[in-house]
C-alpha positions in Angstrom: 39.7 58.0 152.3 43.3 59.0 151.6 44.0 60.1 148.0 45.4 57.2 146.0 44.6 54.6 148.6 42.8 51.5 147.3 39.2 51.2 148.3 38.7 48.9 151.3 35.7 47.1 149.7 34.8 45.3 146.5 32.5 47.6 144.5 31.0 44.7 142.5 30.2 42.9 145.7 28.8 46.1 147.2 26.6 46.7 144.2 25.3 43.1 144.5 24.4 43.7 148.2 22.7 47.0 147.4 20.7 45.4 144.6 19.5 42.6 147.0 18.5 45.2 149.6 16.6 47.4 147.1 14.9 44.2 145.8 13.9 43.0 149.2 12.9 46.3 150.9 12.2 48.7 148.0 13.9 52.0 147.3 12.1 54.4 149.7 12.2 52.0 152.7 15.9 51.5 152.3 17.9 54.1 154.1 21.5 55.2 153.6 22.2 53.6 157.0 20.7 50.4 155.8 23.0 50.4 152.8 26.0 51.2 154.8 25.3 48.4 157.2 24.6 45.9 154.4 27.7 46.8 152.5 29.8 47.4 155.5 31.4 50.7 154.6 31.5 54.2 155.9 29.2 56.9 154.2 32.2 58.6 152.6 33.3 55.4 150.9 29.8 54.7 149.7 29.3 58.1 148.2 32.8 58.1 146.7 32.1 54.8 144.9 28.5 55.4 143.8 27.4 59.0 144.4 23.9 59.5 145.8 21.4 56.9 146.8 19.6 57.5 143.5 22.8 57.0 141.6 23.3 53.7 143.5 19.8 52.6 142.5 20.6 53.5 138.9 23.8 51.3 139.0 21.8 48.5 140.6 19.1 48.6 137.9 21.8 48.7 135.2 23.3 45.6 136.7 19.9 44.0 136.9 19.0 44.8 133.3 22.3 43.3 132.1 21.3 40.1 133.9 17.8 40.2 132.4 19.3 40.6 128.9 21.8 37.8 129.5 19.3 35.3 130.9 16.0 36.2 129.3 15.9 38.8 126.6 19.1 37.8 124.8 18.0 34.2 124.0 14.6 35.5 122.9 16.1 38.3 120.7 19.0 36.4 119.2 18.0 32.8 119.0 17.0 31.0 115.8 13.4 30.0 116.8 10.2 31.9 116.4 7.1 30.9 118.5 9.2 28.3 120.3 11.5 31.1 121.5 8.5 33.0 122.9 7.3 29.9 124.7 10.7 29.3 126.2 10.9 32.9 127.3 7.5 32.9 129.0 8.5 29.7 130.8 11.8 31.1 131.9 10.2 34.4 133.0 7.8 32.6 135.3 10.7 30.8 136.9 12.6 34.1 137.2 9.7 35.8 139.0 9.1 32.9 141.3 12.7 32.4 142.3 13.8 33.1 145.9 10.3 32.9 147.4 8.6 34.8 144.6 11.0 37.7 144.4 9.4 39.2 141.3 11.0 41.8 139.1 13.2 44.4 140.5 11.9 47.1 138.2 8.3 46.1 139.0 9.2 46.3 142.7 10.4 49.9 142.2 7.3 50.9 140.2 5.0 49.5 142.9 6.1 51.6 145.8 3.3 54.1 145.5 3.6 57.8 144.8 5.5 59.4 142.0 8.3 57.0 140.9 11.9 58.1 141.0 13.1 59.5 137.6 15.7 56.8 137.4 13.0 54.2 137.7 10.9 55.8 135.0 13.9 55.9 132.7 14.9 52.3 133.4 11.3 51.0 132.9 11.2 52.8 129.6 14.4 51.1 128.5 13.1 47.8 129.7 9.9 48.1 127.7 11.9 49.0 124.6 14.3 46.0 125.1 11.3 43.7 125.7 9.4 44.9 122.6 12.5 44.6 120.5 13.2 41.0 121.7 9.6 39.9 121.2 9.5 41.7 117.8 12.6 39.8 116.7 11.1 36.4 117.7 7.8 37.2 116.0 9.6 38.3 112.9 11.3 35.0 112.8 8.0 33.3 113.3 6.5 35.2 110.4 9.5 34.3 108.1 9.0 30.7 109.0 5.3 30.7 108.2 4.3 30.2 111.9 2.2 33.5 112.0 1.0 36.0 109.5 3.3 39.0 109.1 0.4 41.4 109.5 -0.4 39.9 112.9 3.0 40.2 114.4 2.9 43.9 115.6 -0.4 43.5 117.6 0.8 40.3 119.1 4.1 41.9 120.3 2.0 44.6 122.1 -0.2 41.9 123.6 2.9 40.0 124.9 4.5 43.1 126.3 1.3 43.7 128.3 1.2 40.1 129.4 4.8 40.3 130.7 4.2 43.5 132.5 1.1 42.1 134.0 2.9 39.1 135.2 5.5 41.3 136.9 2.8 43.3 138.6 0.8 40.3 139.7 3.8 39.2 141.8 3.9 42.6 143.4 0.2 42.4 144.1 0.8 39.3 146.1 -0.1 36.5 143.6 1.5 33.3 144.7 3.3 30.7 142.7 0.1 28.8 141.5 -1.5 31.9 140.2 1.7 33.2 138.5 2.1 29.8 136.9 -1.5 29.8 135.7 -1.1 33.2 134.0 2.1 32.1 132.4 0.6 28.8 131.2 -2.5 30.7 129.8 -0.2 33.1 127.9 1.8 30.2 126.5 -1.4 28.5 125.4 -2.5 31.6 123.6 0.9 31.8 121.8 0.6 28.2 120.8 -2.8 28.9 119.2 -1.2 31.5 117.0 0.7 28.8 115.1 -0.7 28.5 111.5 -1.6 25.1 110.2 -0.4 23.7 106.9 -3.5 24.8 105.1 -3.0 28.5 106.0 -2.1 30.8 103.1 
């Protein structure tokens, strides 16, 4: 590419196409040639815009986590409700995982490839767990302040919910279909509903 010449492709669109390809095929099964064909650019343009294949995956996962935060974690973390926010999150999560013919979670897809995961995947998964725990913790803190749960129970229940969410993600990667995923989500929501304290609770 000539110095100073505008790129011949839209990098945002290219990142969207790369994300879709990684989501569908996985990281290891997606070759550089696959990416070039999907995006429609020469190797030099791809490397100039994104760097290595691993760096492109990092950009794709960053884009994905921004979408997760906007659509799932943000409302859970920042909304006014307590247990109702957790219930709404679990319902939305099930829809998210089952969209586009049970697409699952992109991070879960990367972690389920077998063998040692890419360092970028390990880093992004760690960040996702922290974000998830913080969002659930915020909702459970609001629930405790509203008298819906006992404050001393909130920490353990956050850990339980993190495990349930990660389990849902991996269930899709294990081949669970929509009825099974919906059953797991419904069972988790029922458990959360049982946490609500009655008026006679101290």
